[in-house]
ROFILO-53824 format. One record per atom (N, C-alpha, C, O, CB): x, y, z. Coordinates in pm, whole numbers, plus 50000, padded with zeros to 5 digits. Glycine has a CB too. Layout:
N
XYZ
...
% end
This chain:
336
087950780740758
087580774640886
087760784441001
086940784541094
088410762040910
088820792540998
089010802441104
087830812141110
087390816141217
090320810041084
087340815840993
086190824940988
084910818341036
083960825241073
085990830040848
084870804941034
083670797741077
083620795541227
082560792441281
083590784441006
084760797041296
084780794241440
083760802341519
083110796741607
086160796941496
083580815241492
082560822741568
081150817141550
080330817941641
082580837241526
080880811541432
079550805641409
079430792441484
078370789441541
079310803541257
080490784541485
080480771641553
080210773441703
079450765841763
081810764341531
080860783641763
080760785341908
079750795941951
079390796542068
082110788941962
079300804141858
078360814641893
079020827341942
078330836941978
077420809641996
080340827641945
081100839441985
082510838241927
082920827541883
081150841042140
083230849441928
084610849341879
085520843741989
085700850242091
085060863641836
086080831841969
086930826142074
088230834042090
088930836741992
087250811542043
088540837642212
089760845042243
090460838042359
089820832442448
089450859942278
091780838542358
092590831742461
092060817542483
091810813242595
092570839742595
091900810442372
091270797242373
092080787242292
092810790842199
089840798042319
091930774642330
092400763642246
091170756942189
090270752742262
093300753542327
091140755842058
089990750241988
090430737841912
091470737741846
089360760641893
089620727441921
089850715441840
088560712541764
087490711141824
090290703141929
088670711841631
087520709041546
087700695041487
088710692241423
087370719741433
086720686441509
086750672841456
086210672941314
085130678341289
085930662941546
086950667141223
086570666641082
086230652341044
086830642941094
087690672340992
085270650840954
084910637340911
084550637240764
084160647440707
083760631940994
084660625640704
084290623740565
085340628640467
086300635340507
083000630640537
085170625240341
086160629140239
086280644240221
087320649140177
085800622840108
085220651540254
085270666140240
085640672840373
085650685140383
083920671440190
085920664740472
086350669640603
085420680440658
085830691540690
087760675140593
084160676640669
083160685540727
083280685440879
083790675940938
081740681540683
082790696140941
082850697141087
081870687341149
080670687441119
082530711641133
082400678641235
081560668841303
081320672641448
080250669841503
082190654941295
082290678941511
082180682841651
083300692841679
084210694841598
082270670341747
083210699141795
084240708941832
084300710141982
083330707242052
083950722741767
085440714442032
085570717442174
086490729442191
087350732242107
086110705142253
086290736342303
087080748442329
087440748842476
086610745842562
086300761142288
088670752542505
089140754142641
089830767542656
090490772242563
090080742642681
089690773742773
090500785542801
091970781342803
092290770342849
090090792142938
092850789842753
094260786542753
094750784642896
094610793742978
095090797442681
095300773142928
095750770443065
097190775543085
097890778042987
095670755443097
097620776943210
099030780243235
099920768743190
099470757443174
099270783243386
101200771843169
102130762243111
102190749143190
102310738443131
103510768143103
102110749943323
102250737843404
101100727943383
101210716343425
102340741543551
100020732243320
098890723243296
098800718443152
097840711543116
097600730243334
099780721843069
099690718442927
099580703342903
098750699042824
100890723842854
100400695442970
100370681042947
099020675142990
098480666342923
101510674143023
098500680043102
097210675143148
096090678543052
095200670343028
096900680743285
096130690542998
095120694642901
095220686242774
094200682242717
095260709642867
096440683642729
096640675242610
096020661442631
095390656042540
098130673942577
096200655742750
095620642742781
094090643542785
093400634442738
096150637442914
093580654342842
092130656142851
091510656942711
090470650842685
091800668942931
092150664342623
091640665642486
091700652342414
090760648442345
092430676342408
092820645242429
092960632242363
091890622542412
091330615042333
094350626442388
091620622642542
090580613842597
089210617142539
088440608242503
090540614842750
088920630142531
087620634442477
087470630142331
086410625442290
087460649642489
088530631842253
088460628242112
088380613142093
087770608341998
089670633742037
088990605642185
088900591142178
087460586642196
087000577442127
089810584542285
086740592942288
085340589542310
084490592742187
083490586042161
084790597042431
084900602742111
084160606641991
084570598541869
083940599441764
084340621341963
085620590741882
086110583141768
086680592041659
086580588841541
085020574741711
087280603341698
087790612941601
088970607041525
089860600941584
088200626041670
088970609041392
090080604341309
090920615841256
092110614141230
089550596141192
090300627641241
091030639141187
090560651841258
089370653341286
090810640341032
091500660841286
091140673141358
091930685141305
092950683741239
091410671341508
091400696741338
092090709441319
092290715341459
091340716041537
091280719241225
093500719441491
093820725241621
094130739941603
094940743641518
095010717941688
093480748441682
093680762941671
093900768941809
093080766841899
092480769741600
094980776241826
095200784141946
094820798541911
095470804841828
096700783141998
093780803541976
093290817041946
093900826742046
093340828942154
091730817541951
095020832642013
095720841742104
096840848842029
097340843941927
096280834042226
097220860142081
098390867042028
099660863442102
100740868242068
098190881942035
099540854842204
100670851142289
101290838042241
100850827242280
100240849942436
102300839142156
102940827142102
103640819042210
103670806842204
103940830941993
104220825842309
104960818942414
104050809642494
104500799242542
105620829042507
102790813342509
101840804842580
101270794142488
101080782742530
100710813242639
101000797742363
100330788542271
101230777542219
100810766042208
099760796242156
102470780842187
103340771342117
103520758142193
103280747642135
104700777642093
103930758342320
104110745642390
102810738042410
102810725742413
104770748042524
101700745142425
100410738442442
100020731142314
099620719442319
099320748542480
100130737942201
099780731542074
100700719742046
100250709142001
099850741641958
102000721442073
102940710442052
102550698342136
102570687042087
104370714942087
102200700642263
101820689542351
100570682542300
100490670242302
101580694642494
099600690342253
098350684542203
098590676642074
098090665542059
097310695542179
099350682441982
099610675741856
100370662741879
100040652441820
100400684941761
101390663141966
102160650941995
101260640042050
101370628442011
103290653942093
100370643742143
099500633742204
098490628242104
098210616242103
098770639742325
097950636842020
096960632341922
097600623241817
097030612941781
096300644441853
098770627041770
099470618641672
099790605041734
099690594741666
100770625541624
100170604941861
100460592441931
099220583541935
099320571241932
100960595342075
098030589841942
096780582341945
096270578841806
095200572841792
095730590342019
097020582441703
096620579041567
095650588741504
095040585641402
096010565641566
095500600541562
094610610741506
095380618941402
096510623041426
094040620041618
094750621141288
095370629241183
095140644041214
094020648941206
094780625441043
096220651041249
096120665441272
096290672141136
097420674341090
097200670641377
095180675341072
095190680840936
095930694040933
096680696740839
093760682640884
095730702141035
096440714841047
096390719341192
095430716441264
095830725640952
097430726441232
097470732541365
098000746541347
099060748541288
098370724241466
097270756241397
097650770241377
097430778341503
096670774441592
096870776441261
098100789641509
097790799941608
097220811741533
097740815741428
099050803941692
096160817441585
095510828941520
095300840141621
094850837841733
094160824741456
095650852241580
095380863741668
094130871241625
093850882041676
096580873241669
093380865641531
092160871941483
092340879041351
091360882141283
091650881541584
093570881541313
093850888141186
094910880841103
094930881840981
094290902441210
095780873441172
096810865441106
096860851641171
096470849841286
098200872541114
097360841941094
097570828741153
098960823741118
099540827441016
096490818841104
099470815141207
100780809041191
100600793941198
100010788841293
101790814041300
101120786841098
100980772341095
102080765641176
103240769741174
101010767240950
101670755141249
102640746941321
103070734841238
103990727641275
102060742341455
102380732541126
102640720641046
103450723740920
104150715140868
101330714141007
103350735940873
104040739740749
105180749340781
104980759440849
103050746140648
106350746140734
107520754540758
107980761640630
109080767240626
108660746140814
107160761440527
107520767740400
107250782740408
106090786840415
106730761340281
108290791140406
108080805640419
107320811840304
106820823040315
109390812640433
107220804740193
106490810040077
104990810940108
104360821140079
106730801139953
104440800240166
102990800340196
102700803340342
101600807640376
102380786840159
103680801240428
103480803540571
104640812040624
105520806840692
103380790140649
104630824940593
105760833640632
105840835440784
104860833440856
105620847340565
107020839140831
107270840740974
106380851441035
106020850641153
108720844340999
106010861440956
105160872241008
103680868541010
102840876541051
105360884740925
103370856340967
102000851740968
101270854340838
101690862640757
101260858341080
100180847040820
099370848640699
098120856640733
097320852540817
098980834740640
097940868140668
096760876340699
095470870040647
095470863340544
096920890440640
094390872340719
093080868140671
092040877540729
092280884140830
092780853240710
090890878040665
089810886840709
088730878340776
088000871240708
089210894940589
088620878940910
087640870440977
086200873540937
085320865140951
087780871941126
085970885740888
084600889240848
084250885040708
083110886640665
084410903940860
085230879540634
084990875840494
084530861340478
084300856840366
086230878040414
084390854040588
084000839940580
082590838440522
081660845440562
084060833440718
082460829440426
081130826840368
080200820640471
078990822740468
081250817640244
080780812840565
079970806640671
079400817540762
078230817040799
080810796640754
080230827240797
079780838240882
078730846640811
077740850740871
080970847040924
078950849140681
077990857040604
076640849940598
075590856340611
078520859640462
076660836940579
075420829340574
074710829540709
073480830740716
075700814840532
075490828440815
074910828740949
074210842040975
073100842341029
075980826241056
074870852940937
074270866140956
072990867340874
071990872740922
075270877240915
073030862240751
071850862840664
070680854940723
069520858340701
072180857540525
071000844340796
069960836040856
069530841040994
068700834841061
070440821740868
070110852341035
069730858141163
070390851941283
069930853941396
068280857241179
071470844441262
072190838241372
073130848641434
073980854341365
072980825741324
072970851041562
073770861141629
075100855341674
075150844541734
073010867041748
076190862541647
077510858741692
077980869241792
078100881041758
078520857341571
078240865141914
078600874342020
080090877442018
080880869641964
078200868642156
080480888742076
081890892842068
082860883842143
084000882342100
082040906642120
082420877842255
083320869342332
082500860442425
081270861242429
084330878042414
083190851842500
082500842342586
081770849242701
080720844542744
083480832242640
082300860242750
081640867242860
080270872242818
079340872642899
082510878942908
080140876042693
078830880442643
077860868742639
076660870342664
078960886742502
078380856842608
077540844942609
077110841542752
075950838242776
078290833042547
078060842342845
077740839442985
076690849143038
075860845543121
079010840243072
076730861542989
075760871543034
074330867642997
073380871943062
076090885242975
074190859442892
072860854842851
072240845442954
071030843242953
072940847842716
073080839943042
072590830843146
072910836143285
072950828543382
073190816943128
073140849143294
073530855143422
072340855943517
071190855543475
074110869143400
072650856943646
071610857643749
070800870443737
071310880843694
072240856743888
069550869643775
068650881143769
069040891543875
069520888043983
067180876543790
068850904243843
069220915043934
068150926043934
067220926043854
070590920943896
068330935144028
067510947244031
066050944844059
065670935844134
067630954343903
065210953043995
063770952444018
063190939043975
062300933744040
063060963843944
063710933543864
063210920643817
063430909843921
062600900943938
063880916643686
064560910443991
064830900644097
063800901944209
063340891844262
066270902344154
063440914044244
062440916144350
061090910544307
060380904244386
062320931144383
060740912844181
059470907744130
059480892444132
058510886044173
059210912943986
060610886644087
060700872044083
060720865944224
060190855044245
061950867744007
061310872944318
061310867944456
059880867044509
059530857444577
062160877044547
059060877044477
057670877044522
056880865844454
056110858844519
057010890544493
057080864044322
056380853444249
056810839644300
055990830544312
056660854544098
058080838244330
058600825544379
058040822344517
057710810844546
060140825744383
057940832444601
057350830644733
055910825844721
055470817244798
057420843644814
055170831544626
053770827444605
053700812944559
052820805444601
053080836644503
054630808944471
054660795144423
055010785544536
054450774544545
055670793544309
055920789644622
056270781344739
055070779744832
054810768844883
057460787544815
054350790644855
053180790244943
052140780544890
051530773044966
052580804244959
051940780744758
050980771544697
051460757044714
050650748244744
050800774844547
052740754844696
053280741244711
053100736144854
052750724544875
054770741044671
053340744844952
053160741045092
051710737545120
051420728145194
053630752345185
050800745245061
049370742545081
048980728945023
048200721545084
048520753645017
049520725644906
049240712644844
049770701444931
049110691244950
049860711844703
050980703344983
051560693245071
050740691645198
050570680545248
053010696945106
050210702745250
049450702445373
048130695145361
047590690245460
049200716245420
047600694245239
046320687345218
046480672245204
045500664845203
045630692945095
047730667545192
047990653245178
048470647345311
049040654445394
049040650645067
048220634545328
048710627945449
050220626945442
050810628345335
048060613945466
050850624345556
052300623145560
052770612145465
053770613845395
052780620245703
052050600845462
052440589545377
052310592845229
053070587945146
051590577345411
051330601245195
051050604145054
051790616445002
051840618644881
049580606145034
052360624345092
052870637645054
053900637244942
053800644944847
053470644345176
054870628444951
055930627844851
055370625044712
055740631444614
056940617144889
054460615244706
053870611544577
052950622544524
052960625444404
053110598444589
052150628444611
051240639144566
052010650944511
051670656244405
050340643744683
053060655144581
053860666444533
054500663344398
054540671844309
054940670044636
055010651144383
055630647344257
054600647244144
054880651944034
056300633544269
053430641944170
052400641044066
051880654744026
051750657843907
051240632344113
051570663044126
051070676444095
052150684544024
051880691043922
050620683744224
053380684244077
054460691844016
054760687343875
054950695743786
055690690744099
054810674243852
055080669143717
054000673543619
054290677143505
055190653843719
052750673143665
051660677443578
051790692143539
051610695743423
050330675043645
052100700543638
052240714843612
053400717343514
053260724643416
052470722643745
054530711143542
055730713543462
055560708443319
055920715243224
056940706943528
055010696443305
054830690943170
053870699443087
054090701442968
054300676543179
052840704443151
051890712943079
052560725843029
052370729742914
050700716443169
053330732243116
054030744443076
055040741742966
055110749042867
054730750743196
055830731242983
056870728142885
056280724342750
056770728542646
057770716842936
055220716542753
054580712342628
054160724342545
054370724642424
053370703342657
053560734242611
053100746142539
054270754542490
054270759142376
052190754542628
055260756642577
056360765542542
057280759542436
057730766542345
057170768942665
057570746642447
058470740242350
057810738942214
058480739842111
058900726442400
056500736942214
055790735542086
055690748642010
055450748641890
054400730042111
055870759742080
055770772842015
057050780742042
057070789242131
054520780742066
058130777941967
059410784941989
059230800041990
058520805641907
060420780941882
059880806342084
059750820842097
058730824842202
058570836742231
059380826941966
058030814942259
057050817842364
057740824542483
058780819842530
056330805042409
057150835342530
057700842542646
056950838042771
055730839842782
057590858042626
057670832242865
057050827642989
056760839443081
057550848843090
057950817443060
055640838843151
055320849043249
056190847143373
056780836543391
053810848643286
056260857343457
057030856143580
056470845043669
057230837843733
057030869543656
055140843743672
054520833243753
054880819343700
055100810143778
053000834943755
054940817943568
055310805043508
056760801643537
057080790143567
055060805243357
057640811543527
059050809343559
059200805043704
059950795643735
059880822143532
058490811843794
058550808443936
058030794243959
058610786844038
057740818444018
056940790543893
056370777243910
057360766443865
057540756443934
055060776143832
057980768443750
058950758643700
060130757343796
060580746243825
059440762643561
060630768543843
061820768043929
061520761644064
062330753944116
062380782043950
060350764644122
059990759044253
059700744044242
060200736244323
058770766344311
058920740044143
058560725944132
059760717344093
059850705944137
057450724144030
060660722744013
061810714543969
062860712844077
063830705644057
062440720743848
062690719444191
063580716344302
063300702244355
064170695944414
063410726744415
062070697444332
061720683644362
062430674644260
062230676444140
060150681444360
063240665144305
064070657144216
063250649244114
063620648343997
064930647744297
062130643444158
061280635944065
060740645243957
060760641843839
060110628944139
060250656843996
059720666443900
060820671143806
060620672243685
059080678543973
062000673943862
063130678043777
063430667443672
063650670643556
064390680643863
063440654843714
063780644243620
062670641743518
062950637743405
064070631443695
061420644243556
060330643743458
060550654743353
060380652343234
058940645543528
060930666643399
061240677543305
062420673743217
062430676643097
061530690543382
063400667343275
064580662743201
064160652943091
064690653442980
065610656043297
063220644243122
062760634243026
062020640442907
061830633942805
061860624143094
061610653042920
060920659642809
061900665142705
061490669142596
060040671042862
063190665442738
064190670942646
064700659942554
065220649742600
065380677342724
064550661942424
065000652142326
065900659042224
066000671342221
063780645342256
066540651142140
067380657042036
066550665541941
067030675541888
068130646041957
065290661441918
064440669041826
064030682641880
063870692141804
063210661041793
063870683542014
063400696342069
064450703242156
064130712342232
062140694042151
065720698842145
066760704242233
066900719342222
067040726142323
068090697642201
066870724642100
067030739142083
065870746642148
066080756542218
067130742641934
064640742042123
063470748542183
063480746842335
063090756042408
062170742742124
063900735242383
063970732942527
065000742242592
064760747742699
064320718242557
066150743842525
067160752942580
066620767142588
066870774142686
068430752542494
065900771442486
065340785042488
064410787042607
064410797642669
064570787842357
063640776742640
062720777642755
063510778142886
063280786942969
061740765542757
064450768742903
065190768243029
066140779943044
066460783843156
065950755243039
066610785542933
067450797542942
066630809342995
067130817543071
068060800942805
065360810042953
064480820443008
064350819043159
064470828843233
063080819742943
064120806743203
063950804243346
065260807443419
065240813443527
063520789543372
066380803443360
067690805643423
067970820343444
068620824143542
068790799443338
067500828743354
067750843243365
066900849843473
067180861143513
067500850043231
065840842843521
064960849143619
064820841343749
064160845943842
063600851143559
065430829443756
065320821443878
066050828243993
067080834643973
065880807143855
065500826844113
066130832744233
066570821544327
066060810344319
065150842444305
067510824544417
067970814544514
066810809944602
065920817844631
069120820244602
066810797344644
067840787044622
067470777244512
067830765444519
068080779344751
066780781944410
066200773044309
067030772044181
066550766344082
064820777544276
068240777544179
069030777844055
069520764144006
069450761743885
070210786644076
070010755044093
070700743244041
069920734843940
070440731743833
071070734544154
068680731243972
067910722743880
067680729743747
067870723843641
066570718743943
067260742243753
066960749943633
068200751243544
068120749143423
066440763843672
069320754643604
070550756643527
071070743443470
071600743243359
071620763043614
070920732543544
071350719643490
070490715243373
071000709643276
071310708943600
069190717943380
068320714743267
068690723243145
068680718343033
066840716943304
069010735943169
069450744643059
070760739543002
070950739242880
069600759243106
071670735643090
072970730743046
072830718042964
073450716642858
073880728243166
072010708643011
071820696142938
071220698742801
071680693142701
070920686543018
070210707342794
069590710342664
070590716842570
070600714042450
068370719642683
071450725642624
072490732042541
073440721442486
073770721542368
073270742642622
073890712342574
074790701742528
074120693242421
074750689842321
075230692842647
072850689842441
072150681042348
071980687542211
071890680642109
070800677142405
071920700942208
071790707642078
073150711342019
073240717741914
070930720242093
074220707042088
075560709242036
076200722242077
077200726242017
075530708541891
075650729042177
076170741942222
076910740042354
076380743242461
075030752442237
078130734842345
078910732242465
079250744642543
079340744242666
080150725142430
079460756042473
079830768442541
078730772942636
079010776542751
080130779442439
077490772842590
076370776742677
076190766642790
075850770342903
075070778042596
076420753942759
076310743642863
077300746342976
076940745143093
076560729642802
078520749942942
079520753043044
079140765543123
079310766043245
080900754942980
078620775643055
078230788043125
077170785243231
077230790643341
077700798543024
076210776843197
075160773343294
075750765443411
075400767843526
074040765243226
076640756143380
077240747943487
078080756343582
078110753743703
078110736943427
078740766443530
079570774943616
078730782043721
079180784043834
080320785243532
077510785743685
076620791843784
076200781743891
076110785144009
075370797743716
075940769243849
075580758943946
076740756644042
076550755844163
075190745843876
077930755543987
079100752944070
079320763944172
079820761444282
080340751443983
078940776144137
079120787344229
078150786744347
078470791644455
078940800544156
076970780744327
075970780844434
075810767344503
075480766844622
074640785044377
076040756344430
075900743044491
076830733144419
076380725244335
074410738144484
078120733644451
079110725744377
078920710644385
079460703344301
080460729044426
078180705744484
077980691344496
076730686144428
076400674344444
077950687644638
076020694444355
074740690544295
074970679044196
075790680244105
074070702644224
074250668044213
074550655744140
074340656943990
075150651843913
073700644544193
073270663643946
073030664743802
074130672943736
074490670443621
071660671143775
074660682943809
075760690743755
076970681843728
077640683343625
076140702043851
077240672643818
078380663743801
078200654943677
079170652343606
078570655043925
076980650443652
076720642143536
076920649943406
077590645143314
075310636343543
076330661843398
076460669743276
077910674043256
078400674443143
075530682143282
078590677243364
080010680743355
080810669143293
081690671443209
080570684343494
080500656943334
081220645443280
080970644043130
081880640743055
080810632643353
079730646443087
079430646042943
080310655942867
080830652742760
077950649142918
080460667842922
081240678242855
082730675342861
083430676642760
080940691842918
083220671542978
084650669342993
085150657342912
086270657442862
084990667343139
084310647242899
084710635242824
084430636642676
084750627642598
084000623142879
083830647742636
083560649742495
082550639942439
082620636242321
084830648742417
081600635642522
080570626242476
079720632942369
079240644042388
079690621342595
079530626142258
078700631742151
077230630442186
076800619842232
079000624642017
076430641042165
075000640042193
074240631742091
073070628442112
074400653842198
074900628241980
074210621141872
073600608041919
072480604641881
075160618541757
074330600642001
073830587542043
073120587542176
072840576842231
074950577942048
072830599242230
072230599842364
070770595242359
069980600742283
072310614142420
070390585042439
068990580642442
068180589742533
068640593542641
068890565942489
066980593142489
066130601842572
065810595042704
065530583042708
064840605342497
065840602642812
065510597442944
064080592342944
063170599242898
065720608243052
063880580442997
062560574143000
061800578943124
062240576643237
062690558543000
060680585543103
059900590843216
059430579643308
059300581643429
058710598743165
059160567843252
058710556643336
059780552843437
059470548943550
058350544443248
061040553943398
062140550843490
062220561243602
062610558043714
063470550143414
061850573543570
061830584043672
060820580543780
061120581243899
061500597843610
059610576743738
058560573543835
058890560843913
058480559344028
057210572043764
059630551843850
060010539443919
060940542244037
061050534144129
060690529743822
061620553944032
062540557544140
061800563044262
062390564444369
063550567644092
060520566244246
059730571344359
059440560044455
058970549444413
058410577944310
059710561844583
059460551144680
058010546144673
057080554144660
059780555944822
057840533144683
056500527244680
055700531444802
056280534044908
056590511844672
054380532244789
053540535844906
053740525845019
053990514044996
052050536344866
053630530745142
053740522045259
052510512945263
051460516345208
053870530345391
052640501445330
051470492245339
050210498845389
049120495945340
051800480645430
050350507945487
049170514645542
048470522845435
047240523445430
049550523645660
049270529345350
048680537345242
048010528445140
046940531945090
049740546045173
048610516945107
048010507745010
046680502645061
045750500944982
048950496144980
046560499845194
045300494845249
044200505145236
043050501945206
045470490845396
044580518145260
043550528745250
043010529645108
041840532745086
044130542445293
043910526745010
043470527644871
042650515244831
042200514344717
044670529144778
% end
């Protein structure tokens, strides 16, 4: 299981507390969560947070792993978590600290199988990791490398994207200018939703599709409109979550200010829906840096913090999105 953690998270967890939810008679992995190791004064709060998240998931059995070489930091944290989980009736199958080469059990005190100097293991010898490599699944060295996959655009590419985004904005202003004041909100939502759905339909249906700079700019500009953003949100389902994340991750890597929040939240939601909580958090951290009060960020954050399982998530109904659009004024209805 220790060798499988990099595959579960997409990177080698370091200075982290990991909880893996196990289910069934063979104790297969059902879900997982990871937190940066907190300072000692926050240990009790973190233990409560983890217990709350696992309660929402209905977890019955877990594996707890502190990934660090610092026993003084890990020991009280693991003890606090194990005590809280046991109090909640969760079976802690095993709790260990691992420095990447050796592990120490918190549950077994037998020096024969769990010596004081730790039990050596080869993280590269995991059959799960070998299978992942054979299937072309990339495992990154650490979380910072994962965050870099969703980092803000820089250099010449940023200049190019700024120009493309300006052109998309100019087009949007022209469309708005051709509509009456009463019709403008609805016209912008309808045109934007049509553009976005067309782009997403093509890109999601063909995984690996590379979006042009103009397409990225169009998606980012139109999705700043809340109705259009939510229409795009409604296109993300459990069946296409991985492909949707690939599309929105492309946009996230090239979006320019002030259009990041919607794009990054859509990427974060798609990551969560496909079971990639680490990428979901990386995207949210960028949103928090630029617009901490953004409402969709707060919703996705709650999904992650509460450990809500994506398995039972119902797809957003596009009809409900359009129902939120204000009805035409009486004067507009008479003209029609």
